N, C-alpha and C positions, 0 to 999 in steps of 0.2 A: 231888301230889295223888293222892291212893288215891280213888275211886269205885266205890262198890262198886251194881248195880242187882240187884233184885229180878223176874223176871221174871214176871208171869201167868198166860204161856201155857203152861208144859210145867215138870212140876219137874223133870228136864230141862238143858230151858236156866237153871230160876231156880240150881242148885249150875252147869251152867255158866259163867253169869253172875259168878256171886260167889264161886266157889272157882278158877275156868279149870279146870276137871277136867270132860272129857267123858267121862260116862258109857254104858255099850250097855243102850241102851233097845227094848224090846220095847214093841208096838204097842198100847196097853189103854189106851181112853178109862176106863173108868169101871176101874180099878185108879186112873189116877192121880185121877183127881174122887174116889173118897176118900183119897188119901194127901195131895191137896195143902193142900187148906185148916191142914194141920197145919205141912208144910212153909214156906208160906207164915209163920204166926205165932214157928217157928224163929227166921228168917232176918231177920221185924220184928226181934226180941228181940234178936238180932247189933248188925241197924244199931242199935235205941237204945244198946247197950251203947258200941259206937264212939262214937256221940255222945258221951253220958255222959261214957267216957276223952278228951274232945275231939281224938281222930283226923277230925271233918270234922263236917259237918253235913247234914240229910239233904235231901234237894231235891225238895219239892210239887211233883207231876204229878198227873193224871186220877186216879188210882187210890189215890193213896198222899197221906197229908200230910207235910209239913217234921218237924215234929215238934220 
């Protein structure tokens, strides 16, 4: 089974959880705040594609619908 998670904590966490890649991060809350919405949109699109390809199903959380 493949479980893909999307973190809303930070861009680095979302990349790490989705891809298993640890990125070098420099603390910059303002830059993360500006970039995070676009990244979340892209990650949710990846999630939708995985579901459409019948590679899994979305899991509902307090932040995301199961779609």
